[in-house]
BAKOL-866452 format. One record per residue (C-alpha): residue in one letter; z, y, x. Coordinates in steps of 0.05 Angstrom, whole numbers, plus 5000, padded with zeros to 4 digits. Example, Ala and Ser with C-alpha at 12.3 -4.5 7.8 and 13.67 -1.06 7.14 Angstrom:
2
a515649105246
s514349795273
! end
This chain:
329
x408134386631
x408334136702
x409233396716
x411833116782
x410633736825
x409734486817
x402934806823
x402235216887
x398435856871
x398336446918
x394037066924
x390536806986
x388636156950
x386536446884
x379836106883
x382935446899
x387635486840
x381835216798
x380434606840
x384233946849
x385734166921
x389734776897
x395934346895
x396434326971
x391934857002
x397235397001
x401734997048
x397035177106
x397035917090
x398936377145
x404836837130
x403237537106
x404338107154
x410038557131
x408539307122
x413539807152
x416240297100
x413340907135
x406640567150
x400341007148
x395340887090
x391640227099
x384840257131
x378940017090
x378839257089
x372938837114
x371138107113
x374937687164
x371537487228
x372836767245
x372936547318
x366836177342
x367635427335
x368535047400
x363334477406
x368734067440
x372434037372
x366733647340
x368132947365
x367232537302
x360532297275
x362932317203
x363532697161
x357733147182
x358333907181
x353233927126
x357533467081
x363733897094
x359934527077
x357234207012
x364333996993
x366834707004
x360934986965
x362434526907
x369634756905
x369035496922
x361835676908
x363435946839
x366836536872
x361536976906
x367037286950
x369236626980
x367336487052
x368935927100
x367335647168
x367834927192
x371934977254
x372934257277
x371233547258
x375433107304
x376332367317
x383432107306
x386931497336
x385231117271
x378030867267
x374331167208
x379231737196
x377232427220
x381033087219
x377233687192
x379234417200
x376034957158
x377635707160
x377436027090
x377136757074
x374937287024
x368937727037
x372338337009
x377938267060
x383138367006
x386037667014
x389037377077
x384736827109
x387936157121
x386835497155
x385234877113
x386034197148
x384833517118
x383532787137
x377432417113
x378231697092
x373731137118
x370031097051
x367831827062
x369031936988
x376232176992
x380632617035
x388132687044
x390933387038
x398433417043
x400832896992
x394432896951
x388332456954
x382232876934
x375032686918
x370432866976
x363132886993
x357033306978
x358033156904
x365633066901
x366233056826
x360732536811
x365231916807
x370332246760
x364532506718
x361831796711
x368731536694
x369532046639
x362631926610
x364631186603
x371831246580
x373131936549
x372331706477
x376932186440
x374832646384
x370033196405
x366733846385
x359734066402
x354133636428
x353932876424
x350432866492
x354732816554
x350633226602
x355833776601
x362433456584
x368933846582
x374933386571
x381633686552
x387933286569
x393633536528
x400533376499
x401833626427
x409033816445
x407134196507
x407734966497
x402535096551
x397634636514
x398835036450
x397335676488
x390935386517
x387935266448
x385435976446
x381235816508
x378835186477
x376435516413
x372636046454
x369335496496
x366835156433
x363635796411
x360835986479
x358235316500
x354934986439
x351034506484
x357334226514
x361233616490
x368533836487
x373033236482
x380633186467
x384332646505
x391632506492
x396432556551
x403332546520
x409232606567
x414932286528
x420032356585
x420033106573
x416933136503
x420032566462
x415632676401
x409132736438
x407331996434
x408031946358
x404032596351
x398632296394
x398631666352
x397932066288
x392032416318
x388531776337
x389231526266
x386732176235
x380532136280
x379631406263
x380231526188
x376232156180
x372732346246
x372932926294
x372733496244
x379033246209
x382333116276
x381533836300
x384234086233
x390233646244
x391033856317
x390734596299
x396234486247
x400634096296
x400034626350
x401535176299
x407734806277
x409634566346
x416934796340
x417834276286
x416833716338
x423533876369
x427033326329
x424832646300
x425832886229
x422233536243
x416633156275
x415732726214
x415233346169
x410633716217
x405833126227
x405532956153
x404133676137
x398433696189
x395533056160
x395533356090
x392033976116
x386733516145
x385733226075
x388732546088
x394532126063
x400732196107
x403431516088
x397031166107
x396631536174
x403931396189
x402830656178
x396730666223
x400631056277
x405730496282
x400729936297
x400029626366
x392629786364
x394030536358
x399330526413
x394230166457
x389130716444
x394131246464
x396030866527
x388730776545
x387931536544
x394231616587
x391431106636
x384931496641
x389232116660
x392731716713
x386231416740
x383632126748
x390232326783
x391532866733
x398633096744
x399633646693
x397733866624
x393734226598
x388034036643
x380534076632
x375533646670
x368733966672
x363533436691
x368933126734
x371933766762
x379233876746
x381234566721
x387634846690
x385934946616
x390235576611
x386635926669
x383936626652
x378236526602
x372936896642
x374536466702
x373735836660
x366936076636
x364936226707
x366935536731
x363335176673
x357035576685
x357335426759
x358634686750
x353034626699
x348334956748
x350634486804
x349233896759
x342634156734
x344534146660
x343434646604
x349235076581
! end
């Protein structure tokens, strides 16, 4: 379920779909060339050839070309067919803010190359792309990774260590979150050394029963730990249609609590307390501090990824991020 704005995903920006900057990259995409009805068969495609950068377009001292390349590598390096070229790093009329232009393409030549432009902030840790503020630098996900290691305290599966931490932000009433659970179960099996955390991100403006479902989940985890929580969560997602009404939600949540081996009355009483509501709100605030704008979202060592992406792509991204961070998988 999208919140605030739609995701922009196009064929020419496929790799960027799995990065925080995918929300805005496609706006700079060049239009596709139309093909006449009687056109001859297409010639074999080849990698694009970018024009040589003009040294006159490198007027800013920061960021350096090396930092821009490291940023692009962090975002696109998981795809061996991705290619790019830093075309300009220019001063602007505002001290400390530079304009950067990068040409991005595909080595197979099957995807249309495009121009990616952004402005670096004076802190050299963030950039502005369209309407988004995006982490930047040679290790752009490091700050978010540290934030999650400190504050992602939801129930988890897998390792107690946080070297490879995959945090799922989800809403129990979101159909896309339900669909993403198949991916989550596969990740648990394929990455036993990872810590895979569930964080509540209810969106009550569009899912009215999501907050109470989140509160129940907090209390199940508090009462009986992570194993009971994931039994509860599986039952809630399986019975998600029952969350459509308040009465249906009560029946669905109580049934899920029972399946987790707990007392529904005790969990309901816990869910109504200010302490529990504060715990849910703390998880929501973490989502906002990470600038997560949709559910379901995974954050892999600080790197934001749609949780319902194709599974093999998720595996590829996790393996790449773990390698970048020098941690065991």
